N, C-alpha and C positions, 0 to 999 in steps of 0.2 A: 542496147541501152544498158549501161553498167550501173550497179548499185554504188552509192557514194558512202553510205554508212549503215550500220545496223543500230536500231534504237530499241529501247525497252518496249516490249509489246504492251499496249494499253489493254485494259480489261475488255473494251468493246471489240478488240481484234480477236481475242481468244474466247469470247463469249460463244456458247454452244450454237446460238442462232447464226452468228456470223460464220463460224467454222463450218456449219452445215452447208451454207451456200458456197463458200470457197472450195470445200471438198467436192461438192457435186460437180462443179465445173472442171476442177483439176482432174477428177477421176475420169472425166470424159475426154481428157487429152488437151484441155484448154489451159493457157496461162492466164491467171486472173490476179488483179491487184486492186486495192482501194485507191481511189483517185480524187484529187481536187480538194474541196473544202475541208473534209475531215482530216486529211493529212496536214494541210496548212494549219488548221486550228490546233491539232495535236502538237505540232512544232512550237506554236506560240503559247501553248499552255492554256488555251481557251476551251470552253465547253464544246464538245463535238455533237452535232445534230445528226442529220441524215448521212448514211454511208452509201456513197456511189462507187461502183466498181467498173473496171474496164477489163476486157478479155479478148483473146485472139479467136475464140470460137464465134462463128456466125450466129445470128439470132435464132435460127431454127434449131441449131445444135444446142444452144443454151436452153431453149424451151424443153428439148428432149432430155437434156441432162438433169434439169430440175425435176421434171416429171418422174424420171427414173428414180430419183432420190426421194420421191413422195413429197416434194416441195411445191406449193402452189405457184404457178407461173402465169403471169398476165402479160399479154402482148400490148404494151403501152405505146410503143412507137417503133414498129418493126422496120419501117422505111428508113429510119435513122439508126436502126440497130439496137433499140432499147427494149429490154424485157425487165419486168419487175418480179422479183422473187418475194414471197411473203411467208415468213416463218414466225410462228407464235404471235401473229398480228403485226410483226415489224416488217416494213417494206425495204427492199434493197434493189436499187436500180442498177442493172447490169447492161453496159453498152459495149458493143463490138468496136474494136479499134477501127478508125475510119479516117479518110481524107475528104476534105471538102473539094469537090471537083467543079462545082458551078455555084456561084453565089449571085444574089441580086441586091444585097444590102439588107435583106430581111430574113431570107430563108436560104438553105443550102441543099444541093443535091450531093449525096455522099457516095463514096465507094469504100467497101470494107477492105481492111488490110490486116496483116499480122505483124506489122512493123510498129514498135512502140514509139520510136522517134517521130514517125510520120503522124501518129495520133497526137503526140505532145505538141508538135509544131503547129497544129491547127487551132490550138487553144488560145485564149485571149491574153492572159497575163502570166508571167513567170511563176507567181505564187499559186497559180491554179494548175500548173503542169507538174504536180508532185504525185508520186506513186509509192505505195507501200505494199509489200507482199505479205503473205501469211506468216512469215518468219521474222517480220520486223525490219526487213531490208528496205532502205529508202532509195528511190530513184529520182534524180533531180537533174534533168538534162540542160536546164537553163539557169541554174543557180538560184532557183526560186526561194530556197530556204534562207539564203542570206538576204535576199530582197525582203522577205517577210520579217526577218529579225530587225532589219533596218527601217521598216515602215515605208518601203519603196514599192510603188505600183508601176510596173514596167511592162509594156507590151512585148509580146514575143515577136521578134522580127520587125518588119517595117510597120509602124503604127498606122500610117495612112492606109496601107493594104489591109490590115486587120479591121479597120473601121469600114472600109469598102465592102468587106465580106458581110458585116452585120453592124448596122449603125447603132443598134442598141448598146454595143460595146462602149460607145461614147459616154453614155450615162453610167455604165458599169465602171468606167475608169474613175469618174468622180465619186461614185458611190463607194467603191472599194477604198479610195483614198480617205473618204469620210469615216470608214469603219476600221481601216488597217494602217492608214498612212501616218507618217510623222514628218513634221517640217513641211517644206515646200513640195508640191506635187512635181512629178517628173516633167521637166521643161519640154522635152521632145513630145511627150504624150499630150501635153496641153496645146502645143502648137498644132499637132495633128487634129485635135478635137476642134479647135477654132476653124481650121480649114474645112472640116467636114460637117460643121454644125447644121447647114441647110438641109442635110439629109434627114434630120430628126423629124421633119414634117411628114415623112413617109411612114413613121411608126404608127401603129394602131393605138387607140386610146387605152386599150387594155394592157398592152405591153408597156406603154409609157407609165401608166398608173402603178403597175407592179414594181417597176424599177424606182420610180420617184418616191413611193412610200418607203421602200427600203433605205433610200438615200436620206430621207428626212428623219428616219428612225435612228440613224447612226450617230455615234458620239460626236463626230467632227462635222456634223451637218452645217453648222453656222459658217465656219471658215470655208468650207467647200462651196456653199451657196454663194458666198462673196467672190470666190474664185470664178465661179460660173458667170457671175455678172461681169467681172473683169474680162473674161474670155468671150463675152457676148453670146453666151449659149441660151440664156432664157428666152430671148425673142423668138427663137425657132421652136420653142415648145408650145407657143400659142396659148399661154395661160392668161393672157392679159398682163397688166403691169405687175411687177413684183417688188417687194420691199425686203431686201436681205438684211437691212439693219434691224427692222422690227422682228424678223425671225431670230436674229442673234440675241436680241433682248429677251424674247420669249424663252429661248433655250436656257439662258441664264436663270430665268425665273423658275424653270422646271426643276431646278435643284430642290425646290420645296414641294414639288408635285411629281406625279408620274408623267413621263414623256408621252406624247400622243401625236402620231403622224397627221391626223386630220386637223388637230388644233395647230400644228406647225404649218400645215398647208394653208390654213386660214390666215395665219400671221404672214406668210410669204405672199399670198395672192391678193392683190388689190381689187380684182374682179372675180369674186367667187363663182358667179354664174358661168363665166367663160371657162374657168378652170374645171368646174364640174362637168361641163359639156365635153371639153377636150379629153379629159381623163376617163370619160365614160363611168363616172362614179355610180354606185348603186343608189337606189332611192333613199335608203337610210343614210348613206354617206353624204349624199347631196343635201338632204334636209339638215344634217348636222353642220355641214360646212356653211350653208346659208344662214343658219341660226347663229353661228359664231361671227361670220365675217360680213354679213349683209344686214346689220341691225345696229340701232343706236348703242353707244357704249353705256355701261353701267357705272355710275358714280360710286367709287368706294366710300365716299363720305355720306352716302345716303343714310337716312334714318333707318333704324331697325325695322320699322313698319314698312318702309318702301322696299327694303331688301326681302322681307318676308313675302310681300306681294309679288316681287319678281321671281322668287323661288317657286312660289305656288303656280304662277302663270307660265314660266319658262322651263322650270325643272332645274334640279341641282347642277347637273353637268353643264348646261348652257350658261348658267349664271357664273360658275367658276371659270369656264372658258372665256366668257366676255370680260370678266374682271382681269384675267391674265392678258388678253389681247389689248385691253385699254391701257394697262400698265406698260406693256411692251411698246405701245404707240407713243406714250408720254412718260418715259422713265423718269422717276424722281423719288420722292419719299415713299418708303415701302410700308410704313406702319399702318396706314389706312387700308391698303390693299391686303396686307396680311390679316388684319382684323376682319375685314369683309369676307375673305376667303375662308377663314376659320369659322365664321358664323354660318356661311353657306354650307360648309361641310357638315356642321353639327346640328343645325336646326331640323327638327322632325317635321316634315311637310305633312300637314293634316289633310283629312278627307272631309268633304262636305257632309255635315251631320245628317242631312235628309236625302231622300232618294225619290225616284219616280213613284215608288210604292206609297210614300206619304201623300203624294198628290192624288193618286187614283183613289186612295182611301177617303179623300174628301169629296169624291164624286165627280172628279174631272175625267172626261172620256179620254181614252188612248188617242194620241195624235200629236200634232206639232205644239199644241198648247203646253203639254207637259215639259218639253224642252225649253220653251220660252220662260215658264215659271221657274224651272230649275236654275236657268242662267240668271234670272232676276234675283233669286235668293242668294245665289253664289256671289254675285257682284256686291250685294249688301253685306254679306258675311265677310268677304275679303276687305271691303272698305272699313269694316269694323274690326280689322286686324285679327280675324279668325277667332274672336273671343266668344261670339254667341254659340250656345250649345244647341242640342237638338230641340229642346223646348222653345228656346228663343227663335230659332229658325222656323219652327212650326207656327209660332204666333205671327211672324212676319209673312209667312206664306198665306195664312188665313186672312191677314190684312190685305194682301194683294188680291186675293179672290173676292173679298168683300168690296174692295174699291172698284174692281173691274166687273163684278157681278158675273163671273164666269163659273159655270158648273158643268 
């Protein structure tokens, strides 16, 4: 595999931590290069996150080389050739060059190799088969740099074959177009995805969730979600009904707010319980999704008193989420929605002025009665627009006790 050009080395390539890992492997006789997303994002002028590396050394030799250089080595995936080096707290994944020799649409059995083109050929898209050595030489066997510059997501080799190796690549195709694509998505890629879509039902909920969250977080999520509807992809994800128009309206609204993948999921999915189950959401994620998507809308024209009650009962985030979903469902005048969201963001949610200690001080024994009395005072306090202070709440509590003769 021949280099195509030398580029100015970025700071992260020449950083002492990166150099230490590269030198440790090369000193042991291995050829090592940065691969994939970091190289792609460097070419595009985007922020670079994790640094993944590929090498000709087998994983046991990588472990030995790192240990010889006094670098912490973690065997994170030896069967697939992956070792993680940790230098000054920063992880570097190092994977031995490999070929996929047996695939079942989800997992692959691999054979290690020292051939760079073989390793590049097993990757999904041309923009991810980019390599950069320690001296800044770029290796690009499938013209991925030009595809990246053009915003073109293109499978390496036959798209159908790539999808047959790992059906998750179908969602990655749409996700990468949402994040890196410009214009219409590659027609051959879309056709292959349509033909292979039924295989998505074999994906675990965890893998599906991870990929879908990334897709929904991308800048081009609205257009890509609509493409997926046109390509009849959504039914095979078993999320229940989807509303890509509502998702698009929500994303337009998010120019005024931070984007949020769970809120976007709530806008997309018409059956949040089905989506939560299929995606194996955490309890926290599920509660939030249900609070947004499986509840009555909040009227942006509500009185300040009603909005305050909603904020106290539901919480700030849920009220803002529901207001945005309501507006995305019925797009129209924005003044009321903006005013309501601003109010929701700024109002200081108060705490109930009394506590269980106030009740026990009046002689009520520990037990269920304390909770019942607290809830009764809280309801009265909320109905009075949170205006009663501690003294007023205490008087109301005393009145409840007197009326019920409970001590």
